[in-house]
Structure formats: structure tokens, C-alpha cells
N, C-alpha and C positions, 0 to 999 in steps of 0.2 A: 475444398478438402475437409471432410468431416469424418472422423473415425471414432468408434466407441462401442459400448456394450448395449446399445439399444436404449429405448426410452426409460427414464427413471420414473418410479412410481411413488406416490405418497409424499412428494416434496411440498413442504409448507413454507419454506423460507429460502431465498436466494441471497447470498452475500458475494459481492463482486469487488475485486480490485478495480482501481480507476485507470491509472496511466499504463498504457500498453495493453489494456483490456477493454475497459468501458469506453474510453475516448480514443480517437485516432492519433496518429503520430503528431499532428499539429494541434492536439488538445481539444478537438471538437466532439460533441455528441452528435451522431448522425440521427436523422429522422427514424431510421430503422431501429436504432437502439432505444430511443425515446418510446417508440411504439411498442417495442418488446417489453419494456418495464410496465407500461400501461396494461398490456395484455396479461402479464403476470398478476398484476393487482386485480384485474377483472376476473381472473381465474381463482382468486382467493389465496394467492401465494404472496407472502410478504417479500419486500426487497430492501436491502441495505448495502452499504459499502464499507470496505476496510481498505485504508490507503496509507501510504507513507507520508502523504501531505499533512501539513498542519491543519487545524480546524478551519482557519480562514480560507484555505484552499478548497474547501468543500461547499462553500456558500452557493456558488452558481449551480452546482449539481443539485442541491436541495431544491432550488427554484425550478430548474428545467425538468427534473424528474419527479417533482412533487413528493419528495421523500418525507416519510412520517414516522420512521423508526430511529432508534439510536444508531450512531455511526462510529466506526473505529478510525481514529487519526493516529499519526505517528506510529504506524505499524501495529496498532492495537494498544499502545501504551496509554492513550487517552480515549475515553468514550464520551461522546457529546450528543446532545439532543439536536433535532433539526434546526433549532434557533441558535445553535453553536454554543449554548451554555454547557458547562462541564458537569458530567455525571461522575466520572473518575479521571484522575490524572496522576501519573507518576513521572518522576524525573530520574535522570541517571545519577547514581551515587557520585558525590563530588570527586572522590579519589579515582574512580573509574573514568569519569569524564576528563579529568586532567591527564590521565595516562593516554586516553584515546586521542585527545587533542595533540599531545606531544608526538604520538606515533604517526598520526595523519600528516602532521607538518614535516616530520622527519622523512616521510615517503615522498615529499615534494608535491603534495596534493593541495589544491585550494580547499579551504575549510569554511563551512557555514555552520552557524549555531541557531537553533530555534529555542528561544527562552523568553520568559516574561511576556508572552503573547506576541513576540516580534521575531523577525528574521534578521540575523546579524552576520556580517562578513567584513573582510578587510579590503577586498578589491571588488568594487561594484561593476567592473568591466571584465571580470574573470570568466572562465569557461562556464557556459550554460546559465549565467546569471540572467540574461535576457529571457531565456526559456522559462526560468523559474518565476520571473516577474509575470509573464503571461499565464503561467499555470496556476499560480495562487492568487493572482490579482492584487499583489502588494509590492511595495518598495522595500528594499532592505535598509537596515540601519548600518552605517559604516563606522567601524571602530578600528583603532590601531592595534588593540590587544583584546583577544577573545577570552583570555584567562579569567577575568572577573565574572564571566557568565557561567563558569563551570559549576557553581553551586545551585544553579536553577535550570540547567539544560534539559529539555525534553527530548531533543534529537540533535546529534552532531552529524554532519555530512561531509565526507571526503569526495571531492569532485575532480574529475580528470577526463581529458579527451583521449588518453591512452587507456583504452578499455582492458587490454590484456594486463597492464600494470595494476589497474584497479582490482581485477580479479585475483591477482597474486596478493595484493594488500588485504583483500577480504580473508584469505586463508591465514596470512601471517598475523593480522591484528585479531582475527577471531580466535585463534589459538592462544594468543597472549592474554586476551581479556575474557577467556572462557569462564562463565559463572559470574562475571562482574558486569557484563553488558551484553546486549544482543547485537550481533553484527551480521548484516545482510545487505547485498546490493538490491536496491529497489528498481534500478535501471542499470544498464551496462556502464553508465557514466556517473552513477551516484552510489556511494557506499555509506549506508546508514548505521549509526550507533544509537541505540535506544536502550531503555532500562532493561535490566536483566530479567529473564524468565517471563517476559511479556512479548507476545508476538501476535500475528493475525489469528493463529490457532487459538490463542487464549481468548481473543475477541469472539470467535465462533462459539466457544464454550460459554462465555458470558451471555451471549445472545440466546443460546439454547436454554440456559437457566432463567434468564429474564423473561422470555416469552413462553416458557414451558413447552418447547419444541424439542423432541429428541434429536440428537446429532444426525441420526440416520435419515431424518426428514429435512435435512439442510443440504442445499447444493451450493458449491463455491466455484468461482471463476478466477483465473489469474494467469500471469505470464512470467513471473520472475521468481528467484529463489526465496524471496520473503513471502511468497504465496503458498509455498509448499506446506507450512504448518497448518494453513486453512484446509488444504486437501486432506491432511491426516486426521482432522477433527470433524469432518463432514461425511455424510453418506454418499454423496455424488459430487465429483469434482471434474472440472473442465479446464484444460489448458488451451491457451490461444495458439494459433498457428505460428505466430512470431516468437513463441517461447523457446528457450533453450531446451536441448534434448533431455536434460535431467528433469526439468519441470514437466515436460510432456510425459516422461516415464512415470512420474509420481501421480498423474491424473487418471481418472477412469475413462475420460474421453478427450479428444482433441478436435478443435473446431478451426475455422478459418482465422486469418489474422485480424488484428484490430483495425486495420485499414481496409478490410473487406467484409465488414459487418459480421465478424465472427461471433460476437456475443448474441446478436439477434438471431443468427442462423442456429446457434446451439439451443437457444430458448425454444425455438420452433421445433427443432429436431428431437431434443431430449426431454423437455419439461412440460410443454403445453399439451393438454389432452388432444 
């Protein structure tokens, strides 16, 4: 299933989300996806990624996809080079971070904190902890109290197997912290709290200025609510077949799911000559 408005013209840069988009549900890059990125490069089209992952979670992608441009981590709040050295990094204001932590805990969610270059949590056997270990290739640091990290938190995550409850938390906490932090689900089971006024759309704008490529010549791919700001700041946007209806409605085109090589199919259908 691929639907859209025909082939995009004049695209010079592609920026893609990672989880739910570029990789499969079990976090693999398929050969078709790797080949699609190589074909973009051969056609003179740059490629980068914007992800909710911490920088360390991008390392394997850099190697497998031979990435050579800056990347957006923490939903665009951090910009890093392919060697993962930092170009820009923002943290959540401490008062907002403490409020977010209190609200996430009050909602009965497991909470993770990404701060000081590490992943911190209270329960290493909690929901989705094993998945995150595989995703970012790192072990968490276990602490009894996450409070002391609130002065240096780049991302706070509320985690739950109750996806409907997490969606409701997104609305409640987003309204409570409006203007103080950015609140988006990056997956149906992760609710991300990141610095205010910074999102993947801001990363698209940063890349546009950094590479002197007009936004209308940038294409973006994504599957979740945190990808919609990318769509709004790019000339051509593609939602994955596994995306929620609101995400599909915000995109110019819709492709197959991440488990059916949707990224590769869309590159072929919409972007390559």
C-alpha cells in the first residue's frame, strides 16, 4: 500500500525517523533499507536521521548506513556528528524536569532519565527495559532516586504497557507543561519529555540552514506524533503504513509499514529519478 501525490522533485536531503520507520519492529535494518540509503547517496541526495534515541543509540546506524551528516538525537534537542561528538545540546529546565518526573510517577508510569551521557532508571526489569537495551546497545544505571538528575536531564521517558493510558497521559502532562517542556509519544509505549521549543521540526530547520538547502527540497519520513513537526518543516513528507491516522493525515504520502520495507518502497516510488 503506497499512496501519495506522485514523485517529489528537486529533493536534496532526506531526514528519517528511526524506530517504527527506518528499522523493523525488532530493530533491524533490512537490506532493502540499506540499499535505499546507498541509492539516495548515489543520486546526490543527502541522508540523515532524527530520533528520540540518545546519541549512543545511533552508533550502529552510523556504521551500517555510512552516515556522514549531523544527526538529531533526543527528538532534535541534541545535534551530533557521525562520531557522536556534540554540536548542540540542550537539557530540560530543572523546574520543568522535576514537575514532569512528579507527574509521570503520579500516573503510575515507569520512568527513565537520560542525563550525563547515561540511561538511568529505578527498575532494571521494568516494562520495555530489555527492548531499550537492545535498541541503544547500552545498560542502564540503577538508582533509588531519580530526583538528583533533574538538573541535567536531556530526556525523561514515561513507560507503560497500557498504551491507552499513556496516550491520556500525553494529553494531560502536555497541557500541564505547555511551554515548559516538549511532550510527545515516540512510540505507543514511550512518552518523551524533552527541552521546550525543540523538536524534530527544529532539527529539520537546523539542517536546512547548516547545509543551505531550502526546506522545500527536504523530504522527511516518520510514524509517530513526534515526527509531525518534521512534516510541517519539510517540502515532502512520508508517513509509514504503521503510523496512527493523525500522522498519516499530516503527511503528503503514505507508504508500507516498517516491517514491509516501507522506507525503501517510498524512496523508490517518490524520490529516486
